[in-house]
C-alpha positions as CSV (number, residue, x, y, z in Angstrom):
1,M,0.0,0.0,0.0
2,R,1.0,3.6,-0.2
3,D,3.6,4.4,2.4
4,I,2.3,7.9,3.1
5,L,-1.2,6.6,3.5
6,L,-0.1,4.1,6.1
7,E,1.9,6.7,8.0
8,T,-1.0,9.2,7.9
9,S,-3.5,6.5,8.9
10,L,-1.4,5.4,11.8
11,Q,-1.0,9.0,13.0
12,V,-4.8,9.4,12.8
13,E,-5.5,6.1,14.6
14,L,-3.1,7.1,17.4
15,S,-4.8,10.5,17.7
16,Q,-8.3,9.2,17.9
17,P,-10.1,9.5,21.2
18,R,-10.3,6.4,23.5
19,G,-13.5,4.7,24.3
20,G,-14.6,3.8,20.8
21,D,-15.3,7.3,19.6
22,I,-14.7,7.9,15.9
23,M,-12.8,11.0,14.7
24,K,-15.2,13.0,12.5
25,Y,-13.9,14.2,9.2
26,N,-15.3,16.4,6.5
27,Y,-15.8,14.4,3.3
28,S,-17.3,17.2,1.2
29,K,-14.3,17.4,-1.1
30,L,-14.3,13.6,-1.5
31,L,-18.0,13.7,-2.4
32,G,-17.3,16.3,-5.0
33,K,-14.5,14.2,-6.5
34,I,-16.8,11.2,-6.6
35,K,-19.3,13.2,-8.8
36,E,-16.5,14.8,-10.8
37,Q,-15.1,11.4,-11.8
38,G,-18.6,10.3,-12.9
39,F,-19.4,8.0,-10.0
40,T,-22.3,7.7,-7.7
41,Q,-21.8,6.4,-4.2
42,A,-23.4,3.1,-5.3
43,K,-21.1,2.7,-8.3
44,L,-18.0,3.6,-6.2
45,A,-19.0,1.1,-3.5
46,D,-19.3,-1.6,-6.1
47,A,-16.0,-0.7,-7.7
48,I,-14.1,-1.0,-4.4
49,G,-16.0,-4.0,-3.3
50,I,-17.9,-2.8,-0.2
51,N,-21.5,-2.6,0.6
52,R,-23.3,0.6,-0.6
53,G,-24.7,1.3,2.8
54,T,-21.3,0.9,4.4
55,L,-19.8,3.5,2.1
56,S,-22.6,5.9,2.8
57,A,-22.2,5.4,6.6
58,K,-18.4,6.1,6.3
59,L,-19.0,9.2,4.2
60,N,-21.4,10.3,6.9
61,G,-18.8,9.8,9.6
62,Q,-20.4,6.8,11.3
63,Y,-17.4,4.6,10.6
64,S,-13.8,5.1,9.7
65,F,-12.3,4.1,6.3
66,S,-9.7,1.3,6.4
67,V,-6.3,1.8,4.7
68,K,-7.3,-0.7,2.1
69,E,-10.6,1.2,1.3
70,I,-8.7,4.6,1.1
71,D,-6.2,3.0,-1.3
72,S,-9.0,1.6,-3.5
73,I,-10.9,4.8,-3.5
74,C,-7.7,6.8,-4.5
75,K,-7.1,4.4,-7.4
76,E,-10.7,4.7,-8.6
77,L,-10.9,8.5,-8.3
78,D,-7.3,9.2,-9.4
79,I,-6.3,10.8,-6.1
80,S,-2.6,11.2,-5.7
81,N,-0.6,10.4,-2.6
82,N,-0.1,14.1,-1.7
83,E,-3.9,14.7,-2.0
84,I,-5.0,11.9,0.5
85,G,-5.0,14.2,3.5
86,A,-7.2,16.8,1.8
87,Y,-9.8,14.1,0.8
88,F,-9.8,11.9,3.9
89,F,-8.4,13.7,6.9
90,T,-9.9,17.2,6.8
91,K,-11.7,18.1,10.0
């Protein structure tokens, strides 16, 4: 997987609050990129191999994205390594 992604994800995981709380991120830029690249949430979920409802829940901040999911989304949407933070880790 992408080295920078793994490093960023580890930093985020370590900075998340204890007790099962999930760090909330703003995915509005990612939602715009999904549309810009001609995807719907359903089509993107199918392309990366996850349930459509799961992707929706993650985009709404109910669950965190895994490193594998972020990597797959980046490949599908042509998001470069140096753009990952702007799409996935903006508060």
